[in-house]
C-alpha positions as CSV (number, residue, x, y, z in Angstrom):
1,M,-0.2,-0.4,0.0
2,R,1.3,3.3,-1.2
3,R,0.8,6.6,1.0
4,S,-0.5,10.0,-0.4
5,F,-2.4,13.0,0.6
6,N,-5.5,15.3,-1.3
7,S,-5.6,18.6,-1.1
8,D,-6.9,19.1,1.7
9,G,-4.0,17.1,3.8
10,V,-6.4,14.1,3.7
11,E,-4.5,11.0,3.4
12,R,-6.1,9.0,1.1
13,K,-5.2,4.7,0.5
14,E,-4.4,3.0,-2.7
15,F,-4.6,-0.9,-3.0
16,G,-4.2,-0.6,-6.6
17,R,-0.9,-2.0,-7.3
18,G,-0.9,-4.2,-4.3
19,A,-4.1,-6.3,-5.3
20,A,-2.5,-7.1,-8.7
21,F,0.6,-7.9,-7.6
22,T,-1.0,-10.5,-4.8
23,L,-3.5,-11.9,-7.8
24,L,-0.7,-12.4,-10.0
25,E,1.1,-14.7,-7.1
26,L,-2.1,-16.2,-7.0
27,L,-2.0,-16.9,-10.7
28,V,1.7,-18.1,-10.3
29,V,0.6,-20.9,-7.5
30,M,-2.7,-21.7,-9.5
31,V,-0.5,-22.9,-12.2
32,I,2.6,-24.5,-10.3
33,I,-0.6,-26.4,-8.7
34,A,-1.3,-27.2,-11.8
35,I,1.6,-28.2,-13.5
36,L,2.2,-31.1,-10.3
37,A,-0.7,-32.1,-10.2
38,G,0.0,-33.2,-14.4
39,L,3.5,-34.5,-12.8
40,M,2.1,-36.7,-9.5
41,F,-1.5,-37.7,-11.5
42,P,0.5,-40.6,-13.3
43,A,2.8,-41.2,-10.2
44,F,-1.0,-42.2,-8.5
45,R,-1.8,-43.9,-11.2
46,Q,1.1,-45.9,-11.2
47,A,0.7,-46.4,-7.5
48,K,-2.9,-47.9,-7.4
49,L,-1.8,-49.8,-10.6
50,H,0.8,-51.8,-8.6
51,A,-1.8,-52.6,-5.5
52,Q,-4.5,-53.7,-7.8
53,A,-1.3,-56.2,-9.1
54,T,-0.5,-57.1,-5.8
55,Q,-4.0,-57.4,-4.4
56,S,-4.6,-60.0,-7.7
57,G,-1.3,-62.0,-6.9
58,N,-2.6,-62.4,-3.4
59,N,-6.1,-63.3,-5.0
60,L,-4.3,-65.9,-7.5
61,R,-2.2,-67.1,-4.4
62,Q,-5.5,-68.1,-2.6
63,L,-7.2,-69.7,-5.6
64,V,-3.3,-72.1,-5.5
65,A,-4.1,-73.0,-1.8
66,A,-7.5,-73.9,-2.5
67,N,-6.5,-76.2,-5.2
68,L,-4.1,-77.8,-3.1
69,G,-6.9,-78.4,-0.5
70,Y,-9.3,-79.9,-3.4
71,V,-5.6,-81.8,-3.9
72,N,-5.4,-83.4,-0.7
73,D,-9.1,-84.7,-0.1
74,H,-9.0,-85.5,-4.0
75,E,-5.5,-86.8,-4.9
76,C,-6.3,-85.0,-8.2
77,Y,-6.2,-81.4,-9.3
78,V,-10.4,-79.8,-9.6
79,P,-11.7,-80.3,-12.6
80,A,-12.1,-77.7,-15.2
81,D,-15.9,-78.5,-15.9
82,D,-18.1,-81.1,-16.5
83,I,-19.5,-82.8,-19.7
84,T,-22.3,-80.7,-20.1
85,N,-20.6,-77.7,-19.1
86,N,-22.9,-76.5,-16.9
87,R,-20.6,-77.0,-14.0
88,R,-17.1,-76.1,-13.6
89,W,-14.2,-74.9,-11.2
90,C,-15.8,-71.4,-10.3
91,G,-19.2,-72.0,-10.6
92,A,-22.6,-74.0,-12.4
93,R,-26.0,-73.4,-13.3
94,T,-28.5,-76.4,-13.6
95,S,-29.1,-75.6,-17.4
96,P,-27.9,-73.3,-20.1
97,N,-30.3,-70.9,-19.8
98,S,-30.7,-70.9,-16.0
99,A,-28.8,-68.2,-13.8
100,Y,-24.9,-68.4,-13.3
101,D,-24.2,-69.2,-9.5
102,P,-20.5,-68.7,-8.3
103,T,-20.7,-70.3,-5.4
104,L,-21.4,-73.7,-6.4
105,G,-18.1,-74.4,-8.7
106,Y,-16.1,-77.4,-8.3
107,L,-13.5,-75.1,-6.0
108,A,-16.4,-73.2,-3.8
109,D,-15.8,-75.7,-0.7
110,Y,-12.2,-74.5,-0.6
111,L,-13.2,-70.8,-1.5
112,G,-13.8,-69.9,2.8
113,K,-17.2,-68.5,3.7
114,S,-18.0,-67.1,0.9
115,R,-17.5,-69.8,-1.4
116,M,-16.5,-67.5,-4.0
117,I,-13.6,-66.5,-6.0
118,T,-12.1,-62.6,-4.8
119,P,-12.3,-60.8,-8.1
120,D,-9.3,-58.9,-9.7
121,P,-9.3,-55.0,-8.6
122,L,-8.5,-54.1,-11.8
123,F,-10.4,-56.4,-14.2
124,T,-13.5,-55.1,-12.3
125,D,-12.7,-51.8,-13.1
126,M,-12.5,-52.6,-17.1
127,L,-15.6,-55.1,-17.6
128,R,-18.1,-54.0,-20.3
129,Q,-20.1,-57.5,-20.6
130,S,-21.9,-59.1,-17.7
131,G,-24.6,-61.8,-17.3
132,T,-22.7,-64.4,-19.3
133,F,-21.6,-68.0,-17.8
134,E,-18.5,-66.9,-17.8
135,D,-19.3,-64.4,-14.7
136,G,-17.4,-65.6,-11.1
137,A,-13.9,-66.5,-12.2
138,G,-13.3,-63.0,-10.8
139,G,-10.9,-62.4,-14.2
140,Y,-8.8,-65.9,-13.6
141,G,-8.7,-68.6,-15.6
142,Y,-7.8,-72.0,-15.1
143,N,-5.5,-74.1,-17.3
144,E,-7.7,-76.8,-18.2
145,V,-5.7,-78.3,-20.9
146,Y,-2.9,-79.9,-18.8
147,I,-4.3,-79.4,-14.9
148,G,-8.1,-79.1,-14.9
149,G,-8.4,-82.0,-17.6
150,T,-5.7,-83.8,-19.7
151,P,-5.6,-83.6,-23.7
152,A,-7.4,-86.6,-23.6
153,W,-10.3,-84.7,-22.7
154,S,-12.0,-87.4,-20.9
155,Y,-14.6,-87.5,-18.3
156,N,-15.5,-89.3,-14.9
157,T,-18.4,-91.5,-14.4
158,D,-19.7,-88.6,-12.7
159,G,-19.6,-86.2,-15.4
160,S,-16.2,-84.6,-14.2
161,R,-13.6,-84.0,-16.6
162,V,-10.7,-86.5,-15.5
163,S,-7.9,-83.6,-14.6
164,A,-4.3,-84.0,-13.6
165,L,-2.5,-85.5,-11.0
166,P,0.2,-84.1,-8.7
167,A,2.4,-87.2,-9.6
168,A,2.3,-86.5,-13.5
169,V,3.0,-82.9,-13.6
170,A,6.6,-83.1,-14.3
171,R,7.6,-79.7,-13.6
172,P,5.2,-77.3,-11.7
173,S,7.8,-74.6,-11.2
174,S,7.0,-74.5,-15.3
175,T,3.6,-75.4,-15.1
176,V,0.9,-72.8,-15.3
177,M,-2.2,-73.4,-12.7
178,F,-3.9,-70.0,-13.1
179,A,-3.6,-66.5,-14.8
180,T,-5.3,-63.1,-15.3
181,T,-7.5,-64.1,-18.1
182,A,-10.3,-62.6,-20.6
183,Y,-12.7,-63.2,-23.3
184,A,-12.2,-60.1,-26.9
185,L,-15.4,-58.7,-27.6
186,P,-16.3,-56.3,-30.7
187,D,-16.4,-53.4,-27.5
188,G,-14.4,-54.7,-24.6
189,V,-13.9,-57.8,-22.6
190,Q,-15.7,-60.4,-20.4
191,E,-14.3,-63.2,-18.2
192,Y,-13.3,-66.6,-19.4
193,P,-12.6,-68.7,-17.1
194,F,-9.5,-70.6,-18.6
195,A,-6.1,-70.2,-19.8
196,E,-5.7,-71.4,-23.2
197,P,-2.6,-71.9,-24.6
198,P,-0.9,-71.2,-27.4
199,F,-2.2,-74.7,-29.4
200,W,-4.3,-77.1,-29.0
201,D,-3.1,-80.4,-27.8
202,F,-6.0,-83.1,-28.0
203,G,-3.8,-85.9,-26.9
204,D,-0.6,-86.1,-29.5
205,G,1.4,-82.8,-28.4
206,A,0.3,-79.2,-29.5
207,T,-1.2,-78.7,-32.8
208,D,-0.9,-76.1,-35.6
209,Y,-4.6,-75.2,-34.6
210,R,-4.8,-71.8,-31.9
211,P,-7.7,-71.2,-29.3
212,S,-9.1,-67.8,-28.5
213,P,-6.4,-66.0,-27.1
214,S,-7.3,-65.7,-23.5
215,V,-4.1,-64.9,-21.8
216,H,-4.8,-61.2,-20.1
217,F,-1.7,-58.5,-19.9
218,R,-3.5,-56.4,-17.9
219,F,-0.9,-54.7,-15.8
220,N,1.0,-52.4,-18.0
221,G,1.4,-55.3,-20.6
222,K,1.7,-58.1,-18.2
223,A,0.2,-60.8,-16.9
224,I,0.2,-62.5,-13.1
225,V,0.3,-66.0,-13.7
226,A,-0.1,-68.8,-10.5
227,W,2.4,-71.8,-11.2
228,C,1.4,-74.8,-9.6
229,D,4.7,-75.1,-7.2
230,G,2.9,-72.1,-5.9
231,H,4.7,-69.6,-7.0
232,I,3.3,-66.1,-8.5
233,S,4.8,-64.1,-12.2
234,M,4.5,-61.5,-13.8
235,E,4.8,-62.6,-17.7
236,A,5.3,-60.4,-21.0
237,K,3.0,-61.4,-23.7
238,I,5.1,-63.4,-26.6
239,P,4.1,-62.1,-30.1
240,R,2.3,-64.4,-32.2
241,G,0.1,-65.2,-35.1
242,V,-3.7,-64.2,-34.0
243,G,-5.7,-67.0,-32.7
244,D,-9.6,-67.7,-33.4
245,D,-11.7,-64.8,-32.2
246,P,-15.9,-65.7,-33.1
247,E,-16.9,-63.0,-31.0
248,G,-15.7,-60.7,-33.7
249,G,-13.0,-58.9,-30.8
250,D,-10.0,-57.5,-31.2
251,A,-8.0,-59.7,-28.9
252,D,-4.6,-58.0,-29.7
253,A,-6.1,-55.0,-29.1
254,Q,-7.5,-55.7,-25.6
255,N,-4.0,-57.0,-24.3
256,L,-4.7,-60.5,-25.0
257,G,-2.7,-63.3,-26.1
258,W,-0.1,-66.1,-24.6
259,F,3.4,-66.2,-23.0
260,G,6.1,-69.1,-22.9
261,P,8.2,-70.8,-25.1
262,D,6.1,-73.2,-28.5
263,A,8.2,-76.1,-28.0
264,E,6.4,-76.7,-24.2
265,N,2.9,-75.2,-25.2
266,G,3.5,-72.4,-23.4
267,Y,2.1,-73.8,-19.9
268,S,2.4,-77.6,-20.0
269,G,5.9,-77.5,-18.2
270,G,6.8,-80.2,-20.7
271,A,3.5,-82.3,-20.7
272,S,2.6,-81.5,-24.2
273,A,4.5,-84.4,-25.1
274,K,2.5,-87.1,-25.9
275,V,3.9,-89.1,-23.2
276,G,3.7,-86.3,-20.9
277,V,7.4,-86.7,-20.0
278,S,10.0,-83.9,-19.0
279,R,12.7,-82.8,-21.4
280,M,14.7,-82.1,-18.1
281,S,16.9,-85.1,-16.3
282,I,15.6,-85.6,-12.7
283,F,18.6,-83.4,-11.5
284,E,18.1,-80.2,-13.5
285,K,14.4,-80.8,-12.8
286,A,14.8,-80.7,-8.8
287,I,17.1,-77.7,-9.1
288,D,15.0,-76.2,-11.2
289,D,11.9,-77.1,-8.1
290,A,13.9,-76.5,-5.4
291,T,15.1,-72.6,-6.5
292,A,11.3,-72.3,-7.6
293,T,10.0,-73.4,-3.9
294,I,12.5,-71.7,-2.4
295,A,11.6,-68.2,-3.9
296,A,8.1,-68.9,-2.9
297,L,8.8,-68.1,0.4
298,R,9.6,-64.6,0.5
299,P,5.7,-63.8,1.4
300,L,6.2,-65.7,4.5
301,E,9.4,-63.0,5.7
302,T,7.3,-61.1,8.1
303,T,6.0,-64.4,9.8
304,H,9.2,-66.3,10.0
305,E,11.0,-63.1,11.6
306,R,7.7,-62.6,14.2
307,V,8.8,-66.5,15.0
308,A,12.4,-65.6,15.4
309,E,11.8,-62.8,17.8
310,L,9.3,-65.5,20.2
311,V,12.2,-67.9,19.7
312,G,14.8,-66.0,21.4
313,R,13.0,-63.9,23.7
314,C,11.9,-67.0,25.1
315,L,15.3,-68.4,25.4
316,K,16.7,-65.1,26.8
317,S,13.8,-65.6,29.3
318,G,14.9,-69.0,30.5
319,G,12.0,-70.9,28.5
320,K,12.6,-73.4,26.6
321,L,12.3,-74.9,23.1
322,L,10.0,-78.2,22.1
323,V,10.4,-79.6,18.6
324,C,8.8,-82.5,16.6
325,G,7.8,-84.0,13.1
326,N,7.9,-87.6,11.8
327,G,9.8,-89.0,9.8
328,G,12.1,-86.5,7.2
329,S,10.6,-84.1,10.0
330,A,12.0,-86.2,12.7
331,A,15.3,-85.1,11.2
332,D,14.7,-81.9,10.9
333,A,13.2,-81.2,14.6
334,A,16.5,-82.9,15.6
335,D,18.5,-80.8,13.7
336,F,16.8,-77.5,14.8
337,A,16.7,-78.4,18.4
338,T,20.7,-79.6,18.3
339,E,21.1,-75.9,17.0
340,F,20.4,-74.4,19.9
341,A,21.6,-76.5,22.8
342,C,25.0,-77.1,21.1
343,R,25.4,-73.5,18.7
344,F,24.3,-73.2,15.2
345,I,27.6,-70.6,13.7
346,S,29.2,-68.7,16.7
347,D,30.7,-69.7,19.7
348,R,28.1,-68.7,22.9
349,R,25.9,-70.5,25.8
350,P,23.9,-73.2,25.3
351,Y,19.9,-73.0,25.7
352,P,17.8,-76.0,26.5
353,A,15.8,-77.1,23.5
354,L,14.3,-80.8,23.6
355,N,13.7,-83.3,20.3
356,L,10.5,-85.0,21.4
357,T,11.5,-87.5,18.7
358,G,14.8,-88.2,20.2
359,C,14.0,-91.1,22.6
360,G,13.2,-94.0,21.4
361,S,12.2,-96.1,24.7
362,L,9.5,-93.1,25.7
363,L,8.0,-92.9,22.2
364,T,7.4,-96.2,22.1
365,A,5.9,-96.5,25.6
366,I,3.8,-93.8,24.7
367,G,3.5,-95.5,21.7
368,N,2.1,-98.6,22.9
369,D,0.2,-97.7,26.0
370,Y,-1.7,-94.0,24.8
371,G,-1.4,-95.1,20.9
372,Y,0.8,-93.4,18.1
373,D,-1.6,-90.1,18.3
374,E,0.1,-89.3,21.7
375,V,3.7,-89.8,20.9
376,F,4.2,-86.2,21.0
377,A,1.1,-84.6,23.0
378,R,2.3,-86.8,26.4
379,Q,5.8,-85.3,26.3
380,V,4.5,-82.0,25.6
381,R,2.6,-82.4,29.1
382,A,5.2,-83.5,30.4
383,F,7.6,-81.3,29.7
384,G,5.9,-78.3,28.4
385,H,5.6,-75.1,30.8
386,K,3.6,-71.6,30.1
387,G,5.5,-69.5,28.2
388,D,7.6,-72.2,26.4
389,V,7.6,-72.6,22.5
390,F,6.6,-75.8,20.7
391,V,7.4,-76.0,17.0
392,A,6.0,-79.0,14.8
393,I,6.9,-80.0,11.2
394,S,4.6,-81.5,9.0
395,T,4.7,-82.0,5.3
396,S,1.4,-82.4,4.7
397,G,0.1,-81.2,7.7
398,N,-2.3,-84.4,8.4
399,S,-0.6,-86.2,10.9
400,K,-2.3,-87.1,14.0
401,S,0.3,-86.8,16.3
402,I,1.1,-83.8,15.4
403,V,-1.9,-82.2,15.8
404,S,-2.8,-83.6,19.4
405,A,0.4,-82.2,20.6
406,I,-0.5,-78.7,19.1
407,A,-3.3,-79.0,20.7
408,A,-1.5,-80.6,23.9
409,A,0.5,-77.1,24.1
410,N,-1.8,-75.0,23.6
411,I,-4.1,-76.1,26.4
412,A,-0.5,-75.8,28.5
413,G,-0.1,-72.3,27.7
414,L,2.7,-72.8,25.2
415,Y,3.7,-70.4,22.1
416,T,2.6,-72.4,19.5
417,V,4.1,-72.8,15.8
418,A,3.7,-75.1,12.8
419,L,5.9,-75.6,9.8
420,L,3.7,-77.2,7.0
421,G,3.3,-77.9,3.6
422,R,0.8,-78.0,0.5
423,D,-2.3,-76.4,2.3
424,G,-1.7,-76.9,5.5
425,G,-3.7,-80.1,6.2
426,R,-5.7,-80.4,9.8
427,A,-3.0,-78.2,11.6
428,R,-3.8,-75.5,9.1
429,G,-5.0,-72.6,11.5
430,L,-4.4,-74.5,15.0
431,A,-0.7,-72.7,15.9
432,G,-0.2,-69.6,17.0
433,M,1.9,-69.2,13.9
434,E,2.5,-70.8,11.3
435,L,5.1,-71.3,7.5
436,I,3.3,-73.1,5.0
437,V,5.5,-74.1,2.5
438,P,3.3,-73.5,-1.3
439,S,4.2,-76.9,-2.7
440,T,2.8,-80.6,-2.7
441,I,6.3,-82.1,-3.4
442,T,7.3,-83.5,0.2
443,A,11.0,-83.5,-1.3
444,R,11.0,-79.5,-1.4
445,I,8.3,-78.8,1.0
446,Q,10.8,-81.0,3.8
447,E,14.4,-78.6,2.0
448,A,12.3,-75.3,2.1
449,H,11.7,-76.6,5.5
450,K,15.1,-77.1,6.1
451,F,16.3,-73.2,5.2
452,L,13.2,-72.2,7.3
453,L,14.6,-73.6,10.1
454,H,18.0,-72.5,9.3
455,T,17.4,-69.1,8.7
456,L,15.4,-69.1,12.0
457,C,18.6,-70.0,13.9
458,E,20.1,-67.6,12.3
459,I,17.9,-65.2,12.9
460,V,17.9,-65.8,16.6
461,E,21.7,-66.8,17.6
462,E,22.7,-63.2,15.7
463,K,20.2,-61.6,17.6
464,W,19.2,-62.2,20.5
465,L,21.7,-65.5,21.9
466,L,25.3,-64.1,21.5
467,P,26.5,-61.6,23.9
468,K,25.9,-57.6,23.2
469,P,29.5,-55.8,22.6
470,A,30.7,-53.6,25.6
471,G,28.8,-50.5,25.3
472,G,27.0,-52.0,22.8
């Protein structure tokens, strides 16, 4: 504001230039905000897309776990569909013209209380069509040719498709179970419940005929894929010839297509050959599967750290560790307990850790007098005290002796931890904390358990059991 006076000597106030300057500042700020908003919008969009991709990956893990639960009860993967095409893995209808019910699919009993598939959040935003039989798969498709069925396209007496046996999957880490999928329409996409391979296979290996491309590369040109060993990956589309599009949609424009090598028909893991035998040697296959299984443990890191802290605090406060398992898991239990009572890497004082599988006379006495189901539970009641940590190891989670021991430890006030495999079996949800290896192969589960146990030893010893440096 500038001071001035009129002819009578009275001061007058002038706001003109001050107001103009303030308005100019406001305009500059508005321009800066607009520029920042333009710069930040792509970042916000990418952050949202990343969150949606993470959720979609978690949904696929749930589908794998559900299918492994089906395997546990039926000794085969869930059927892709039935001979009438009225029931599929993701839902059912009573007739071709009836309403579709997503709670009645073959997998529904293994999907929790809702009995429904959790939909892909990004795909939900993209949907253009609804009311078709394909609705209910949530934007995900099942490997119907090699997992939900076989190239022979045969059916059981109850009408369900003959699905693959886990033992027949030559390379689980290279065999697709589920993937993000869709189907091209003239004005967009709709749901489609199958991840079709690059070529049809009717039992004599891949043909020269392509199905409708259904794998959906919706996340910045990537599809999310769940493999038979449980690991999740993001895959880029490999350019190929256009497949069949009977509805008149542009599959390529809708980011639909295929990935993986033609030599294995993309998703078969080597099973596309007539006899379904992997081309890899047993040694190479074992390395491939073991590597993938260990990599699939990454989502367990937070729980793994909590288990390490639980064990460390228990031992430092004067408590003890009790461990048990059957067969190969008994050997793992013995090794785990030994690493604390002796040492793992560094020289330090010993800590009390009991291997409940180690005393033959005690095991046989309890088994003889009370039955084998009680061999660990009775020892837990004998040696365990409130505040101790009990660790149960089982590749299947279905051992009655393990289930009984966890129950006994809970009642006695011990902290309980379970290392399991497959879908966790009957022991799933019984322990206070659990580490479940997402694999169906017992040998790979045992190797992963050994990895989890040894890294627990390393963390506990380094962070909790070693003497602190002076002044540290």
